[in-house]
Structures are given as structure tokens and as C-alpha cells.
PLY file of the C-alpha trace (Angstrom):
ply
format ascii 1.0
element vertex 599
property float x
property float y
property float z
element edge 598
property int vertex1
property int vertex2
end_header
111.79 87.56 -33.16
111.68 85.54 -29.93
108.62 87.28 -28.47
106.67 84.06 -29.08
107.50 80.45 -28.37
109.74 78.61 -30.82
109.95 74.93 -31.79
113.17 72.97 -31.14
114.16 70.74 -34.05
117.44 69.20 -32.82
120.04 69.43 -30.04
123.60 68.16 -30.56
126.99 68.65 -28.89
129.73 70.68 -30.62
133.04 68.83 -30.93
136.65 69.46 -32.02
136.69 70.87 -35.56
133.22 72.39 -35.29
134.27 74.16 -32.10
137.39 75.59 -33.75
135.33 76.77 -36.73
132.84 78.45 -34.40
135.70 80.24 -32.60
137.01 81.48 -35.97
133.55 82.70 -36.97
133.10 84.51 -33.64
136.54 86.18 -34.00
135.54 87.42 -37.46
132.12 88.64 -36.32
133.41 90.37 -33.15
137.02 91.48 -33.80
137.22 93.53 -30.58
137.27 90.32 -28.50
140.78 89.58 -27.24
142.33 86.12 -27.63
141.82 85.47 -23.93
138.15 86.53 -24.10
137.65 84.41 -27.21
138.99 81.30 -25.44
136.78 82.07 -22.46
133.77 82.62 -24.72
134.25 79.41 -26.77
136.09 77.15 -24.29
138.02 74.05 -25.28
136.61 71.61 -22.75
133.31 72.88 -21.42
130.13 71.48 -22.92
128.85 73.37 -25.94
125.64 72.50 -27.74
124.02 73.62 -30.97
120.23 73.72 -31.19
118.22 74.05 -34.39
114.91 75.84 -33.86
112.05 77.30 -35.87
110.65 80.70 -34.88
106.90 81.35 -34.84
107.28 82.75 -38.38
108.92 79.55 -39.59
112.48 80.94 -39.79
115.28 78.40 -39.24
117.60 79.63 -36.46
120.72 78.06 -34.94
121.32 78.64 -31.22
124.66 77.94 -29.48
124.50 76.97 -25.80
127.16 77.10 -23.07
126.42 76.03 -19.47
122.74 75.73 -20.40
122.58 79.37 -21.45
122.16 80.50 -25.06
125.26 82.55 -25.95
124.82 83.06 -29.71
122.16 82.68 -32.35
122.71 82.46 -36.09
120.35 83.62 -38.84
121.33 83.30 -42.51
125.00 82.74 -41.57
125.16 85.90 -39.43
126.06 85.54 -35.73
124.34 87.55 -33.00
125.15 87.56 -29.25
122.44 86.95 -26.64
121.88 89.14 -23.59
123.64 86.46 -21.49
126.79 87.06 -23.57
126.46 90.84 -23.46
126.24 90.80 -19.67
129.72 89.24 -19.65
131.06 91.46 -22.47
128.93 94.63 -22.18
131.15 96.60 -24.60
130.96 94.03 -27.38
128.51 96.18 -29.39
127.86 99.92 -29.66
125.13 100.71 -27.13
122.10 103.00 -27.11
120.10 103.68 -23.93
116.34 103.84 -23.47
113.93 104.41 -20.57
113.11 101.42 -18.27
109.35 101.37 -19.13
110.23 100.79 -22.81
111.66 97.33 -22.01
108.22 95.71 -21.74
107.30 96.90 -25.24
110.55 95.56 -26.68
110.06 92.18 -24.97
106.57 92.09 -26.47
107.97 92.27 -30.01
108.10 96.03 -30.65
111.03 97.74 -32.37
112.84 100.65 -30.73
111.60 104.01 -32.00
113.93 107.00 -31.94
111.76 109.09 -29.54
112.43 106.36 -26.97
116.22 106.64 -27.29
117.97 108.73 -24.63
120.34 111.28 -26.16
123.53 111.47 -24.01
125.35 114.79 -23.68
128.50 113.08 -25.01
126.66 112.09 -28.20
125.70 108.78 -29.78
128.22 106.14 -30.91
128.79 106.39 -34.65
127.03 103.54 -36.45
125.92 102.85 -40.00
122.65 101.39 -41.24
122.65 97.64 -40.54
125.14 97.86 -37.63
124.46 95.40 -34.83
123.84 97.32 -31.58
123.00 96.74 -27.93
120.14 98.45 -26.11
120.61 99.37 -22.44
118.41 100.97 -19.81
119.23 104.42 -18.48
121.74 104.19 -15.62
122.80 100.58 -16.26
125.38 99.49 -18.85
124.09 95.89 -18.93
122.34 95.40 -22.31
118.72 94.25 -22.36
118.26 93.86 -26.12
120.10 93.11 -29.38
119.02 95.17 -32.37
120.05 96.27 -35.87
120.24 99.99 -36.65
117.77 100.94 -39.39
119.70 104.15 -40.16
123.09 105.70 -39.46
123.77 107.98 -36.49
123.85 110.99 -38.80
120.49 110.01 -40.31
118.95 109.60 -36.84
119.93 113.14 -35.87
118.91 114.52 -39.28
115.47 112.92 -38.86
115.00 114.85 -35.61
115.04 111.57 -33.62
111.73 110.47 -35.15
110.80 107.15 -36.75
112.07 103.61 -36.21
115.70 103.54 -35.10
116.38 99.87 -34.39
114.90 96.54 -35.49
114.94 94.44 -32.31
115.99 90.79 -32.67
116.21 89.54 -29.09
115.51 90.92 -25.60
115.78 90.15 -21.93
112.56 88.31 -20.88
111.78 86.92 -24.36
111.53 83.19 -25.12
115.22 82.83 -26.02
116.15 84.32 -22.64
113.67 81.94 -20.97
115.52 79.02 -22.60
118.48 79.85 -20.30
118.68 80.15 -16.51
116.39 83.23 -16.54
118.86 85.37 -14.58
118.40 89.15 -14.34
120.74 91.77 -15.81
123.65 92.76 -13.57
124.00 96.39 -12.48
126.90 97.91 -14.41
127.77 101.57 -13.86
128.44 103.67 -16.97
132.12 103.73 -17.99
132.25 107.38 -19.05
130.94 110.08 -16.74
128.74 112.70 -18.31
131.04 115.70 -19.04
128.71 118.08 -17.23
128.65 115.82 -14.17
132.40 115.33 -14.36
133.01 119.08 -14.51
130.61 119.62 -11.61
132.37 116.93 -9.59
135.77 118.47 -10.32
134.47 121.90 -9.26
133.14 120.45 -6.01
136.41 118.64 -5.35
138.37 121.81 -6.05
136.11 123.80 -3.70
136.49 121.17 -0.98
140.26 121.35 -1.34
140.19 125.17 -1.05
137.94 125.01 2.02
140.22 122.40 3.52
143.27 124.65 3.00
141.55 127.69 4.53
139.88 126.00 7.51
142.13 123.12 8.54
145.32 122.90 6.48
147.84 120.27 7.58
150.76 122.04 5.91
153.19 123.11 8.76
154.11 126.29 6.87
150.56 127.51 7.31
151.03 127.51 11.12
154.53 129.00 11.51
154.37 132.35 13.27
150.69 132.68 12.62
149.05 131.23 15.69
145.29 131.50 15.99
144.82 134.12 13.28
142.23 134.71 10.56
142.72 136.44 7.21
140.72 139.51 6.36
140.82 141.26 2.97
141.08 145.05 3.14
142.07 147.63 0.51
143.25 144.82 -1.75
145.84 143.68 0.82
145.73 140.74 3.25
145.79 141.97 6.83
146.31 139.59 9.74
143.82 140.02 12.56
144.62 138.29 15.86
141.88 136.12 17.23
141.93 133.67 20.10
139.12 131.36 19.06
137.10 130.64 15.93
133.35 130.64 16.33
132.65 126.90 16.04
128.90 127.34 16.17
129.00 129.81 13.28
131.14 127.39 11.27
128.74 124.54 11.93
125.78 126.69 10.91
127.60 127.76 7.75
128.39 124.14 6.87
124.79 123.10 7.51
123.49 125.98 5.41
125.88 125.12 2.59
124.76 121.50 2.70
121.11 122.56 2.51
121.88 124.81 -0.43
123.67 121.97 -2.24
120.69 119.67 -1.68
118.29 122.38 -2.87
120.43 123.01 -5.96
120.50 119.28 -6.70
116.71 119.13 -6.39
116.27 122.22 -8.58
118.60 120.74 -11.22
116.22 117.79 -11.72
113.82 117.97 -14.63
110.06 118.03 -13.79
109.89 114.42 -15.01
112.70 113.34 -12.66
111.02 115.17 -9.78
107.72 113.35 -10.47
109.60 110.00 -10.63
111.14 110.78 -7.23
107.73 111.73 -5.80
106.21 108.46 -7.01
109.07 106.51 -5.43
108.65 108.36 -2.13
104.89 107.82 -1.97
105.25 104.19 -3.09
107.67 103.24 -0.29
105.79 105.40 2.23
102.53 103.59 1.41
104.10 100.13 1.64
105.85 100.91 4.91
103.02 102.69 6.71
99.68 102.02 5.00
99.48 98.53 3.52
99.21 95.45 5.73
99.65 91.81 4.79
95.96 91.25 5.49
95.11 93.80 2.76
96.52 91.52 0.04
95.52 90.88 -2.67
95.05 94.61 -3.23
93.78 96.18 -6.45
96.50 98.35 -7.98
93.93 101.12 -8.54
92.99 100.99 -4.85
96.67 101.07 -3.84
97.21 104.23 -5.88
93.97 105.97 -4.91
93.65 104.97 -1.25
97.28 104.63 -0.13
99.79 106.45 -2.33
97.68 109.61 -2.76
97.42 109.97 1.04
101.23 109.81 1.31
101.74 112.72 -1.07
103.19 115.81 0.72
100.97 118.88 1.04
101.21 121.17 -1.97
102.25 118.36 -4.34
100.19 116.05 -6.54
100.92 112.67 -8.09
100.47 112.66 -11.87
101.68 109.52 -13.65
101.50 111.25 -17.04
104.21 113.69 -15.93
106.57 110.85 -14.93
108.85 108.82 -17.20
106.59 105.77 -16.70
103.43 107.35 -18.22
101.33 104.45 -16.90
100.99 103.24 -13.30
101.17 99.62 -14.48
104.66 100.29 -15.91
105.77 101.86 -12.63
104.63 98.74 -10.74
106.36 96.49 -13.29
109.59 98.37 -12.61
109.13 97.74 -8.88
108.36 94.09 -9.61
111.63 93.75 -11.54
113.36 94.97 -8.38
111.53 92.16 -6.53
109.83 94.59 -4.11
106.35 93.27 -4.85
104.48 90.91 -7.14
101.57 91.93 -9.37
99.14 89.45 -10.95
96.10 89.71 -13.19
93.59 87.97 -10.92
90.70 88.96 -13.17
90.87 89.57 -16.91
92.45 92.99 -17.42
92.46 93.83 -13.67
95.80 93.73 -11.81
96.28 93.26 -8.08
99.27 93.35 -5.74
99.46 89.80 -4.37
102.77 89.86 -2.51
105.10 92.44 -0.91
108.64 91.80 0.34
108.61 93.99 3.46
112.17 92.82 4.22
113.44 94.32 0.96
116.40 96.67 1.66
114.71 99.59 -0.12
111.60 99.36 2.09
113.64 98.92 5.27
115.93 101.82 4.37
113.06 104.22 3.59
112.40 106.85 6.24
109.14 108.76 6.42
109.77 112.47 5.68
110.25 114.47 8.88
107.16 116.26 10.13
104.98 114.51 7.55
102.56 113.04 10.06
102.09 116.15 12.17
102.14 118.63 9.32
99.69 116.73 7.16
97.39 114.97 9.62
94.47 117.16 8.63
95.39 116.78 4.96
95.45 112.97 5.32
92.09 113.03 7.04
90.63 115.00 4.14
92.37 112.68 1.70
90.84 109.62 3.36
87.37 111.14 3.02
88.10 111.99 -0.60
89.42 108.48 -1.26
86.03 107.00 -0.41
84.48 108.86 -3.35
84.21 106.34 -6.15
84.48 107.48 -9.76
82.82 105.17 -12.27
85.20 104.24 -15.12
84.61 105.53 -18.63
83.92 102.54 -20.88
84.09 102.90 -24.66
83.36 99.99 -27.06
86.07 99.58 -29.70
86.59 97.32 -32.70
89.66 95.56 -34.07
90.15 94.84 -37.78
89.90 91.06 -38.27
91.58 89.04 -41.02
88.36 88.70 -43.01
87.76 92.48 -42.93
91.25 93.55 -44.08
90.23 94.08 -47.77
87.54 96.54 -46.69
89.82 98.60 -44.42
93.20 98.49 -46.17
92.25 101.34 -48.55
92.00 103.65 -45.51
95.48 102.60 -44.33
94.38 100.14 -41.64
95.69 96.60 -41.17
94.88 93.56 -39.06
94.60 94.51 -35.41
93.99 98.22 -35.99
91.72 99.57 -33.22
88.81 101.81 -34.18
85.80 103.43 -32.53
82.29 102.92 -33.94
82.28 106.45 -35.40
85.63 105.80 -37.11
84.27 102.56 -38.58
81.21 104.41 -39.82
83.32 107.13 -41.50
85.60 104.56 -43.15
82.61 102.68 -44.58
81.00 105.88 -45.86
84.25 107.00 -47.53
84.73 103.54 -49.06
81.22 103.50 -50.52
81.59 107.01 -51.97
85.10 106.39 -53.35
83.89 103.26 -55.16
80.60 104.88 -56.26
78.46 102.19 -54.62
75.48 104.36 -53.61
72.39 103.08 -55.44
71.42 105.73 -58.01
67.70 104.88 -57.90
67.46 104.75 -54.08
70.19 106.43 -52.02
69.11 104.54 -48.88
70.76 101.44 -50.41
74.38 100.55 -51.15
75.40 98.28 -54.00
77.37 95.22 -52.87
80.64 94.82 -54.78
83.02 91.85 -54.58
84.82 93.10 -51.43
81.61 93.88 -49.55
80.24 90.52 -50.63
83.26 88.59 -49.26
83.47 90.63 -46.05
79.83 91.05 -45.04
77.68 88.32 -46.62
77.34 84.68 -45.67
77.84 82.14 -48.42
74.11 81.47 -48.63
73.45 85.21 -49.15
76.09 85.96 -51.77
73.89 84.98 -54.74
70.74 86.57 -53.36
71.71 90.00 -51.97
72.95 92.74 -54.28
72.01 95.81 -52.18
72.15 96.61 -48.46
70.54 99.39 -46.44
73.02 101.75 -44.79
72.04 100.62 -41.26
72.30 96.96 -42.26
75.70 97.66 -43.81
77.03 99.29 -40.61
75.63 96.63 -38.27
77.03 93.77 -40.37
80.42 95.46 -40.40
80.53 95.93 -36.62
79.43 92.32 -36.07
82.36 91.00 -38.11
85.01 93.12 -36.42
86.79 91.92 -33.27
85.03 93.35 -30.16
87.23 95.36 -27.78
86.60 97.90 -25.08
88.56 100.73 -23.49
88.34 101.36 -19.74
89.59 104.60 -18.19
89.74 104.71 -14.39
89.92 108.03 -12.57
93.50 109.37 -12.56
94.84 106.55 -14.73
95.71 105.92 -18.36
93.09 104.19 -20.59
93.35 100.40 -20.85
92.17 98.49 -23.94
90.93 94.93 -23.36
89.72 92.22 -25.72
86.06 91.27 -25.95
83.07 93.04 -24.45
83.32 93.99 -20.79
81.55 91.53 -18.48
78.71 93.14 -16.51
78.53 93.12 -12.73
76.65 89.87 -12.23
74.07 89.70 -9.41
72.37 86.38 -8.64
70.25 84.89 -5.87
71.20 81.45 -4.53
69.33 79.12 -2.21
71.19 77.82 0.83
70.29 75.35 3.56
67.08 75.91 5.56
65.59 77.72 2.54
67.79 80.78 3.18
68.66 83.06 0.30
71.97 84.80 -0.36
72.89 87.53 -2.85
76.08 86.89 -4.87
77.92 89.69 -6.70
80.72 89.01 -9.24
83.01 91.09 -11.51
83.24 94.14 -9.23
87.00 94.40 -9.84
86.46 95.01 -13.56
84.86 98.34 -12.62
87.54 99.37 -10.10
85.45 98.34 -7.08
87.17 96.56 -4.19
84.99 93.52 -3.29
85.97 93.75 0.40
85.03 97.43 0.53
81.66 96.75 -1.15
81.01 93.88 1.31
81.76 96.12 4.30
79.47 98.92 3.08
76.62 96.51 2.29
76.97 94.83 5.67
76.57 98.19 7.42
73.63 99.25 5.21
71.49 96.10 5.57
72.84 94.77 8.88
73.44 91.31 7.39
76.50 89.09 7.26
78.69 89.63 4.17
81.71 87.55 3.16
84.25 87.25 0.36
84.43 83.80 -1.24
86.33 82.36 -4.23
84.41 82.17 -7.51
83.70 78.46 -8.11
85.95 76.94 -10.78
88.60 79.68 -10.49
91.74 80.04 -8.40
92.09 83.78 -7.92
88.72 85.45 -8.58
86.47 86.43 -5.67
82.79 87.27 -5.18
80.76 89.03 -2.50
78.12 86.93 -0.73
75.57 88.57 1.59
72.62 87.04 3.42
69.12 87.64 2.03
67.89 89.15 -1.20
69.71 92.50 -1.09
69.40 93.40 -4.80
67.26 96.46 -4.05
69.93 97.99 -1.74
72.74 96.87 -4.02
71.10 98.37 -7.11
70.56 101.67 -5.33
74.23 101.75 -4.30
75.59 100.87 -7.76
73.23 103.09 -9.76
72.79 106.13 -7.52
75.90 106.29 -5.32
78.49 104.85 -7.71
76.76 106.23 -10.86
77.35 103.04 -12.87
75.24 102.76 -16.06
72.42 100.20 -15.77
73.59 98.36 -18.92
76.72 97.21 -17.02
74.72 95.60 -14.19
73.06 92.23 -14.74
70.39 90.79 -12.42
68.65 93.90 -11.04
65.31 92.50 -12.21
65.59 89.82 -9.49
64.92 92.34 -6.70
62.00 91.39 -4.44
58.74 93.02 -5.48
57.10 95.23 -2.90
53.49 94.12 -2.31
50.64 96.63 -2.28
49.03 97.40 1.02
45.34 96.53 1.15
0 1
1 2
2 3
3 4
4 5
5 6
6 7
7 8
8 9
9 10
10 11
11 12
12 13
13 14
14 15
15 16
16 17
17 18
18 19
19 20
20 21
21 22
22 23
23 24
24 25
25 26
26 27
27 28
28 29
29 30
30 31
31 32
32 33
33 34
34 35
35 36
36 37
37 38
38 39
39 40
40 41
41 42
42 43
43 44
44 45
45 46
46 47
47 48
48 49
49 50
50 51
51 52
52 53
53 54
54 55
55 56
56 57
57 58
58 59
59 60
60 61
61 62
62 63
63 64
64 65
65 66
66 67
67 68
68 69
69 70
70 71
71 72
72 73
73 74
74 75
75 76
76 77
77 78
78 79
79 80
80 81
81 82
82 83
83 84
84 85
85 86
86 87
87 88
88 89
89 90
90 91
91 92
92 93
93 94
94 95
95 96
96 97
97 98
98 99
99 100
100 101
101 102
102 103
103 104
104 105
105 106
106 107
107 108
108 109
109 110
110 111
111 112
112 113
113 114
114 115
115 116
116 117
117 118
118 119
119 120
120 121
121 122
122 123
123 124
124 125
125 126
126 127
127 128
128 129
129 130
130 131
131 132
132 133
133 134
134 135
135 136
136 137
137 138
138 139
139 140
140 141
141 142
142 143
143 144
144 145
145 146
146 147
147 148
148 149
149 150
150 151
151 152
152 153
153 154
154 155
155 156
156 157
157 158
158 159
159 160
160 161
161 162
162 163
163 164
164 165
165 166
166 167
167 168
168 169
169 170
170 171
171 172
172 173
173 174
174 175
175 176
176 177
177 178
178 179
179 180
180 181
181 182
182 183
183 184
184 185
185 186
186 187
187 188
188 189
189 190
190 191
191 192
192 193
193 194
194 195
195 196
196 197
197 198
198 199
199 200
200 201
201 202
202 203
203 204
204 205
205 206
206 207
207 208
208 209
209 210
210 211
211 212
212 213
213 214
214 215
215 216
216 217
217 218
218 219
219 220
220 221
221 222
222 223
223 224
224 225
225 226
226 227
227 228
228 229
229 230
230 231
231 232
232 233
233 234
234 235
235 236
236 237
237 238
238 239
239 240
240 241
241 242
242 243
243 244
244 245
245 246
246 247
247 248
248 249
249 250
250 251
251 252
252 253
253 254
254 255
255 256
256 257
257 258
258 259
259 260
260 261
261 262
262 263
263 264
264 265
265 266
266 267
267 268
268 269
269 270
270 271
271 272
272 273
273 274
274 275
275 276
276 277
277 278
278 279
279 280
280 281
281 282
282 283
283 284
284 285
285 286
286 287
287 288
288 289
289 290
290 291
291 292
292 293
293 294
294 295
295 296
296 297
297 298
298 299
299 300
300 301
301 302
302 303
303 304
304 305
305 306
306 307
307 308
308 309
309 310
310 311
311 312
312 313
313 314
314 315
315 316
316 317
317 318
318 319
319 320
320 321
321 322
322 323
323 324
324 325
325 326
326 327
327 328
328 329
329 330
330 331
331 332
332 333
333 334
334 335
335 336
336 337
337 338
338 339
339 340
340 341
341 342
342 343
343 344
344 345
345 346
346 347
347 348
348 349
349 350
350 351
351 352
352 353
353 354
354 355
355 356
356 357
357 358
358 359
359 360
360 361
361 362
362 363
363 364
364 365
365 366
366 367
367 368
368 369
369 370
370 371
371 372
372 373
373 374
374 375
375 376
376 377
377 378
378 379
379 380
380 381
381 382
382 383
383 384
384 385
385 386
386 387
387 388
388 389
389 390
390 391
391 392
392 393
393 394
394 395
395 396
396 397
397 398
398 399
399 400
400 401
401 402
402 403
403 404
404 405
405 406
406 407
407 408
408 409
409 410
410 411
411 412
412 413
413 414
414 415
415 416
416 417
417 418
418 419
419 420
420 421
421 422
422 423
423 424
424 425
425 426
426 427
427 428
428 429
429 430
430 431
431 432
432 433
433 434
434 435
435 436
436 437
437 438
438 439
439 440
440 441
441 442
442 443
443 444
444 445
445 446
446 447
447 448
448 449
449 450
450 451
451 452
452 453
453 454
454 455
455 456
456 457
457 458
458 459
459 460
460 461
461 462
462 463
463 464
464 465
465 466
466 467
467 468
468 469
469 470
470 471
471 472
472 473
473 474
474 475
475 476
476 477
477 478
478 479
479 480
480 481
481 482
482 483
483 484
484 485
485 486
486 487
487 488
488 489
489 490
490 491
491 492
492 493
493 494
494 495
495 496
496 497
497 498
498 499
499 500
500 501
501 502
502 503
503 504
504 505
505 506
506 507
507 508
508 509
509 510
510 511
511 512
512 513
513 514
514 515
515 516
516 517
517 518
518 519
519 520
520 521
521 522
522 523
523 524
524 525
525 526
526 527
527 528
528 529
529 530
530 531
531 532
532 533
533 534
534 535
535 536
536 537
537 538
538 539
539 540
540 541
541 542
542 543
543 544
544 545
545 546
546 547
547 548
548 549
549 550
550 551
551 552
552 553
553 554
554 555
555 556
556 557
557 558
558 559
559 560
560 561
561 562
562 563
563 564
564 565
565 566
566 567
567 568
568 569
569 570
570 571
571 572
572 573
573 574
574 575
575 576
576 577
577 578
578 579
579 580
580 581
581 582
582 583
583 584
584 585
585 586
586 587
587 588
588 589
589 590
590 591
591 592
592 593
593 594
594 595
595 596
596 597
597 598
């Protein structure tokens, strides 16, 4: 609801009688608030304001403010708390937990689907359809979203935890949250311990108590007349064996072995997904602490993963983002950004880079490189570094989005505005539409009859009275031209990314400098996963000419490679033969100097 900007209509202070009425309404809406909490929530003297706003859909919404933070919003006479309120009263609403990477989707306007809800061993809170609920992130009780249950708890379980579970109204990081002080959620530990964990903890405590009694009891009765003795079980009876000293070394070894076993058991008890999450965290902090320097920034996120994190992976293990809870590397980095460890920006359209790292962050300072990693994996790292230099050209697939004008043509196949399709899918949909509506010309099957929908979607106004039939190829090309152009880019080892528009080609131009000197300028390398600095270094070595990185004129963050002389021949050979990039994605190769014939 607040995923887009809203328009403020009015802002007025709440006084006497209105304040008392609001307190009464809040008490009725949230009966589990105590009288003391109610007075604290709607104070008598502090400044309270009411703001009338319109959402991007035109809905009239009332927002109540306290200390410049929105605390409530009202829609059709129903009151809803904001995340600022729920951070103070986290148990105000029944709560359901989800995975941290889901938060970005919710803040972008998505509803919470049941597969994204974490099922606790203690069971869900019992709610009915239409119950107002809070959404939390796993491991933190502080709510990050306010939502309405679309079905009861029983119905959720009966549906096999599939389908939409909650209609999200407001989230942390949406525009309503931005209207406040933009503070982050506090860290609140869960109130109720998982029964399995609780039982395990009790067992450990009981075992520790038993060990304490056997090894070093402080009860005087345990020492009377016993001296330095140990108990030995024989024939079902306890027999006292005299002993002058206990073997301290053996005890220490036993304790160390037990501790190792406990750690191993804890590691084994983790799910494969949790183990992959832990491996990503280890390699992430290892790379930041030992591999990345301040001079490397800005650093392409793809380069950080491929050239730094992969080399920090222990021998015998492999990083696979699909097997983690994040599913996408961008979501993993967003999680780290929320912890204020680093900052990621989109310096070029659709291409993210790490622009800042807080090397003084406690998590980085506290991280210790695994023992024996350097010595045990020096050869492995050397091989990894050689492997990292191998560039894999991205897979680029043109896609098409259904535009508003084309909705009538695609709605019969179940598609709506914004649906993303490949060219083959578009072709099949058109063929099925023509056959279903019997539009193939009976006299010539190479033509399709234009009905009212095809006329509105595919013909210009000047053509609508003149054209009654279209050739199949003309029909397909007109359809693709009127759909929204998109493209999907898949980098090696990463999830596919869909971007708007057609991908910009690598642009190569020749510019004239002072003293009639020429320079070769290369732009848009980042869009294809190429590090401009790396390309500049390689070119400089190949042609023995000066190469530099300069800002793209008219932009703040984009960069270009500039190298002395007309180096298009060498550059083209590198991009086409070494990097295996398709020629259609490289613009300007025709400007290479022509080799003259020898006479």
C-alpha cells in the first residue's frame, strides 16, 4: 500500500476531545494494551498530529504521528499500527516469521506467500481470516510488516502451506516508514524457546551438573572418609579403588574431545541450507578482511564473488547461492548492507558495485581466518586465481513485457500487464489466439484476418480502414514491436537478472586529442560482467600503450576505459575470441584501422 510515494493533503494537531476519542478507539482495536501502555501510546501532553494522505491508488488514509513518527494509520475506520509502534509493543499482534531475503519483496509491494512463512516447531498462532498480524524475520521478534491474514491458521495448514497467506499493508522501508525517522528494527530475542532447543539445553545442563558432582563436587559429605578415591563399577556393585592422583592430562584431553564432539554435533545438526549460509558468511568476511582493499572500490559484485569469495572457500567445499536461504547473491549483499557492513550501489543500469566497506565493523574485526587455511590451501588458491581470470560471457536472452495496449490480445491466455514472455512464447500465444478465433484466411493460409482486437493492438489509426489481412511474419513482428522490450542476463554462477529495455552494446569509439593523437574509448563493459580496470590492465600489457579509467562525461558514477592510439583491432580480438562475446553486442568494430596492401 505504501510501496509508492503518497500525497499529503493536510496536517493538523490533535487536541483534547479528539485525543480522548483516539485513545478509546485504540483501546477497542487493541484490547491487550494495558492502561499504562495506552497512556504511554496516546500521551496527554506530547504533540500528536493527524495527517490526511492519498495513496498512489487514490485511497484516502489517515495517519497519526507522535514525535515525528507515524504510529497508526486508519483506512475505512479501521486502525492499524505502524512498524514504529510494533517495535515498542512487539506482542501487540499475532506474529508470523519469514526469511530475511523476503523483506525486500514485501517492501516492494508483494504479499506474503505461505511458502515463505517459517513453520515453528511450537506451531502457528491461531488466527482467523481477516485477522491483523505482524510479520517478523527469523531470529528477531521485532516486526517488519503489518498484514491481514487471507485465511485461517487451519486453512493454511490444510492448503499445504501454498498460496497467498497475508495481504501486506505496510512494511519497514516503505514510504510510510520513510515519513518517520527511518530508524532500523531493534533486535528482540524470541520470548519462547523452541521446545527441542529447550529440551536439549536442559539435557546439557543436567549433564553438566552430573559431571560437576562426579569430578569436583563441593558437598562436604562427598569428601568424608573418602580421600583421593575414584569409583569403579564392578559386578553391579560400587567398589572404591584408592588412587593418589587423578590423571589431569587425560581429563583435559577428554574435555577437549567432548567439546570437539559437541561442536561437530552442532554442525551436523544444521540443515544443508544453514551450512551453506554459514559458508557464505565465512567466505564473505574472509574476503573483506584479507582480499579486498580500499583502492579496489568501487568493485563489481560479480567480481567480488568470483575473484575474492571463491578463493576463500575451504578445500573440498563449493559456494552455491542457490543452496542458501538467500537464493540470489544480490539478496545476500542486501542483508549485509542492512547490517551496515558495506554499501552497494547501481553505478550502471542493472549492474551493482560495492562502493564502501566499513572495515571497523565489529563483525569484520571479530572474524578470524580459519586455522591452517593459508598453508593448507595455498596451492588451491593459486589454482583458483588462475581459474578466476577465465571470463565467462553472460547469456543474454531478449524478453518482452505485455504493455497496456496489448492486454486485450494476451488476456485470453491468462497474461496481464507486465507479464514477461520470450519471443517463442509470444509466437505460440499469437498462433493459439488466431486458431481459437478462426482468423486464418480460408483462401490463403499465409494470411491472417484482422479482427477488432488485432486492429486496435497492431494497426496504426491510418491503417485501420485499409488493412484487413496480415501475413504471419508481419503479424509477429508488429506484435513484438508493440510489446515492452526487456532482456535477461545470466552471469556465470549467478541467478538470471531481468532488466528493462534492450541491453546497451559495448561502445567503442575513436576520439581525437591534442597534437592530432588518437585514443580508443570503451564504454558499457560492466553490463557484460567485465571489470573496466581489469580490461585496461590487460590492454595496456598487450599493446604497450597507456590505459586509464575516466568518468563517462555527463554521469557521476559510470566509468570508461581510455587507451592511447587506435586499438580497436586488438580490442575486437580480445572481446570476440578470448571473451567469446557475440559480435552483435559490440558496437564500433568497423572503425579498426585498415591494413594497407604491400606493393
